[in-house]
C-alpha positions in Angstrom: -6.2 22.3 6.2 -9.3 21.9 4.1 -9.5 19.5 1.1 -12.6 19.1 -1.0 -13.8 15.9 -2.6 -13.1 13.2 0.0 -16.8 12.3 0.4 -16.4 10.3 -2.8 -13.6 8.3 -1.3 -15.7 7.5 1.8 -18.4 6.1 -0.6 -15.8 4.1 -2.5 -14.4 2.6 0.7 -17.9 1.8 2.0 -18.9 0.3 -1.3 -15.8 -1.9 -1.3 -16.5 -2.9 2.3 -20.0 -4.1 1.3 -18.6 -5.9 -1.7 -16.0 -7.6 0.5 -18.7 -8.7 3.0 -20.8 -10.1 0.2 -17.9 -11.9 -1.4 -16.7 -13.6 1.9 -13.3 -15.0 2.7 -11.2 -17.2 0.5 -11.5 -21.0 1.0 -8.9 -21.4 3.7 -9.4 -25.2 3.8 -7.6 -25.4 0.5 -4.3 -24.8 2.4 -1.3 -23.3 0.8 2.1 -24.6 -0.4 5.0 -22.2 -1.1 8.8 -22.2 -0.9 10.2 -21.3 2.5 11.6 -18.0 1.2 8.2 -16.9 0.0 6.7 -17.8 3.4 9.3 -15.8 5.2 8.6 -12.8 2.8 4.9 -13.0 3.5 5.5 -13.1 7.2 7.5 -9.8 7.0 4.8 -8.1 4.8 2.1 -9.3 7.2 3.8 -7.4 10.1 3.9 -4.3 7.9 0.2 -4.5 7.2 -0.7 -4.9 10.9 -1.3 -1.9 13.2 -4.2 0.1 14.6 -3.5 3.3 12.5 -4.2 5.5 15.5 -1.4 7.9 14.7 -2.6 8.5 11.1 -6.3 8.7 12.3 -5.3 11.3 14.9 -3.5 13.5 12.3 -6.4 13.1 9.9 -8.8 14.3 12.6 -6.6 17.4 13.2 -6.7 18.2 9.5 -10.2 19.5 9.8 -12.0 17.6 7.0 -14.6 15.2 8.4 -14.9 13.3 5.0 -11.2 12.8 4.8 -11.0 11.6 8.4 -13.8 9.1 7.7 -12.1 7.9 4.6 -8.8 7.4 6.5 -10.6 5.2 9.1 -11.9 3.1 6.3 -8.5 2.9 4.7 -7.0 1.7 8.0 -9.7 -0.9 8.3 -8.7 -2.2 4.8 -5.0 -2.4 5.9 -6.0 -4.3 9.0 -8.0 -6.7 6.8 -4.9 -7.2 4.7 -3.0 -8.2 7.9 -5.8 -10.6 8.8 -5.8 -12.2 5.3 -2.1 -12.7 5.3 -2.2 -14.1 8.8 -4.9 -16.6 7.7 -2.8 -17.5 4.7 0.2 -18.2 6.8 -1.8 -20.4 9.1 -3.3 -22.2 6.1 0.3 -23.1 5.2 1.2 -24.1 8.7 3.2 -21.0 9.4 2.8 -18.5 12.2 2.8 -14.7 11.9 5.8 -12.7 13.3 5.3 -10.5 16.3 7.6 -7.8 14.9 10.3 -7.1 12.4 13.0 -4.5 12.4 12.0 -3.0 9.0 8.4 -2.3 10.2 9.6 -0.8 13.5 11.9 1.6 11.6 9.3 2.5 9.1 6.6 3.3 11.7 9.0 5.5 13.7 9.9 7.4 10.5 6.2 7.9 9.7 5.5 9.4 13.1 8.3 12.0 13.0 6.3 15.0 11.7 2.8 15.9 10.6 0.3 14.4 8.2 2.2 15.4 5.1 5.3 13.5 6.2 3.2 10.5 7.4 1.6 10.2 4.0 4.8 10.6 2.1 6.4 7.8 4.0 3.2 5.7 3.8 3.2 6.2 0.0 6.6 4.6 -0.2 5.2 1.4 1.4 2.1 1.5 -0.8 4.0 1.9 -4.1 6.4 -1.0 -3.1 3.4 -3.1 -2.1 1.8 -2.7 -5.5 4.6 -4.4 -7.2 5.1 -7.0 -4.5 1.5 -8.2 -4.4 1.4 -8.3 -8.2 4.4 -10.6 -8.1 2.8 -12.7 -5.4 -0.5 -12.9 -7.3 1.1 -13.8 -10.7 4.3 -15.6 -9.7 2.9 -18.5 -7.7 1.0 -21.6 -8.7 -0.7 -21.8 -5.3 -4.4 -20.8 -5.8 -5.0 -19.6 -2.3 -2.0 -17.3 -2.3 -2.9 -15.9 -5.7 -6.4 -15.2 -4.4 -5.3 -13.4 -1.3 -2.6 -11.4 -3.1 -5.2 -10.4 -5.8 -7.6 -9.1 -3.2 -4.9 -7.0 -1.5 -3.6 -5.7 -4.8 -7.1 -4.5 -5.8 -7.2 -2.5 -2.5 -3.8 -1.0 -3.0 -4.7 0.2 -6.4 -7.3 2.4 -4.8 -5.1 3.4 -1.9 -2.5 5.1 -4.1 -4.7 7.6 -5.8 -6.5 8.3 -2.5 -3.2 9.3 -0.9 -2.1 11.1 -4.1 -5.2 13.3 -3.9 -4.6 14.2 -0.3 -0.9 14.9 -0.9 -1.7 17.2 -3.7 -4.0 19.2 -1.4 -1.2 19.3 1.2 1.5 20.4 -1.3 -0.6 23.3 -2.5 0.2 24.9 0.8 3.9 24.9 0.0 5.6 27.5 -2.3 5.4 26.2 -5.8 9.2 26.0 -6.3 9.6 23.6 -3.4 7.0 21.0 -4.6 9.1 19.2 -7.3 12.2 19.1 -5.2 10.2 17.6 -2.3 8.8 14.9 -4.6 12.3 14.3 -6.0 13.5 13.7 -2.4 10.5 11.3 -1.9 11.6 9.4 -5.0 15.1 9.1 -3.6 13.7 7.7 -0.4 11.6 5.3 -2.4 14.7 4.1 -4.2 16.4 3.4 -0.9 13.4 1.6 0.5 13.0 -0.5 -2.6 16.6 -1.5 -2.6 16.2 -2.7 1.0 13.1 -4.7 0.1 14.8 -6.2 -3.0 17.7 -7.3 -0.9 15.7 -8.6 2.0 13.1 -10.4 -0.2 15.4 -11.3 -3.1 15.1 -15.0 -2.7 11.3 -14.8 -2.6 11.2 -12.6 -5.6 13.3 -15.1 -7.5 10.8 -17.8 -6.7 8.1 -15.5 -8.0 9.8 -15.0 -11.3 11.2 -11.6 -10.6 14.8 -10.5 -10.3 15.9 -7.9 -7.8 16.9 -5.5 -10.6 13.5 -5.9 -12.3 11.6 -5.3 -9.1 13.5 -2.1 -8.4 13.1 -1.0 -12.0 9.3 -1.6 -12.0 8.8 0.2 -8.6 10.8 3.2 -9.7 9.0 3.4 -13.1 5.6 3.5 -11.3 6.9 6.4 -9.1 6.8 8.7 -12.2 3.0 8.3 -12.3 2.7 8.9 -8.6 4.7 12.1 -8.7 2.8 13.4 -11.7 -0.5 12.7 -10.0 0.5 14.4 -6.8 1.7 17.5 -8.6 -1.2 17.6 -11.2 -4.0 15.4 -9.8 -6.0 13.0 -11.9 -8.2 11.7 -9.1 -10.1 9.2 -11.2 -7.2 7.6 -13.1 -3.8 6.5 -12.1 -1.3 4.6 -14.2 1.0 2.0 -12.7 3.6 0.1 -14.7 1.8 0.8 -17.9 -1.6 -0.3 -16.7 -4.4 2.3 -16.1 -6.0 2.0 -12.7 -9.5 3.6 -12.6 -10.4 4.6 -9.1 -14.0 5.8 -9.6 -16.5 3.0 -8.9 -19.5 5.3 -8.8 
């Protein structure tokens, strides 16, 4: 399947890589102090960010768009950097990363069931949930190092969502028009299920970050309206999350 316009995403990812290299890492020597529930939550999210992305890269290669395949490799590198940042944050607080977690194992298996479209739809569930989680982690703690790390990851995730939306739009155009909205309605239902699991599993941490389970679920589901709209009618250079416009064009 051919999709136009992904050369610009390659440039954006490359520009961000250069900016990241110039900025350097946070000051890990500051250390970090957080409630135990928040540490446990970060450990589980760190597992989810980790991985080599080989399955996604392989499917992107098979899609036949070299620009998209290159952009996917750069996306995977950013996700791996998130895992590295969270692992360093954990160590700065005297905590060790987990080797695995059941939720990540189930999520990865689901992603690999079918082709690129299914992989991206499932991946988008994690990305949309992550947007609200990292915003809570950035804004809900008084720990400067944690806020710094969460803010960096959130900035990346705000680019990842419109990137995947654009590819999903290209993918859905191959389906009969009457099936597109029902498919995205099913995606929204799966997002709700996943969000409820996260809200339950991370509820104590969210409480420490100033967010109730109900509010977390409500915010995530509100942001899904913008995702579905963008997938069905793409706005590649603007995406709205929780009432905040996220510009994705850094050119």
